[in-house]
N, C-alpha and C positions, 0 to 999 in steps of 0.2 A: 645542656643535656637534661632531660627529664627522667627522673627515676620513678617507675611505676611500681607500686606495692600491691601484690595480690592479696585482697582481703577475703578470699575464699575461706570460710570457717569450717570446711569439711576436712582440712588438714591442719596439723599442728606445726608443720615445718616452717611456715611463713617464709617460703622461698629460700630456705637455708638447707642445702643438701646434706650438710654435716650434722644436722639436728635430726636424729631418728626417734625423738621422744613423741609419744602419741597419747591421746586421751583414753578414758574408759571406753567410750563408744567405739573408737578405732581399734582398741585392743580386743574388745569383745568380738568385733567383726573379724579381726585377724585370726583369733583363736576359735571362732565359731561357737562361742559360749554366750549364754544370756548375761546381761549386765549384772544381775543379782548374784550369779555364781562368781563373777569376777570380783564383786565387792566382798564376798565371803572369803575368797582366796587371799585377798589383800588383808582383810581383818585378821585372818589366821596366819599371815606371813608365809603362805605356801607358794607364792608366785613373786618373782622379782619385780619390784616397783620402786619408784622414786617419790618420796613424800616431800613436797615443796611447802607444805603448810598443813594446818589441821585437817582441811578438807580438800586440798589440792594434791592430786596424785597423777603422775605420768608414768609411762612405761616405755622402755627402750625396745624397739622392734628387734634388735639384735639379741637382747636378753630373752625376749619372749620366744624367738625362734630356737634359741639354745635350750630353753626350758621345755619346749615341745619335744625336741630331739632327745633330751635327757629322760623324758617320760614315755618315750616310745617303747612298746612291747613287741619283741620279735615274735614272729609266727613260729609255731612248732610244726615240724613236718612229721608225717607218719603216725599221726594220732587219730585213731578211729574211735567212734563212739559205739 
């Protein structure tokens, strides 16, 4: 039996569906933010992240989706200008 490993560098899952950790680039894409803004949010500890080393940071997709939901602002009805 031959085991084929997907070497696609566009994902961080490396064929492991249980691993939902993603890179800065993937997180910025998921959130629709420039990478620089994401770097700032991490430096200010305003967004959930996983620091694996001095310069190695990963993000949980689940945590980012929850962070987005927590920061959603509900629309106000009946407000006219």
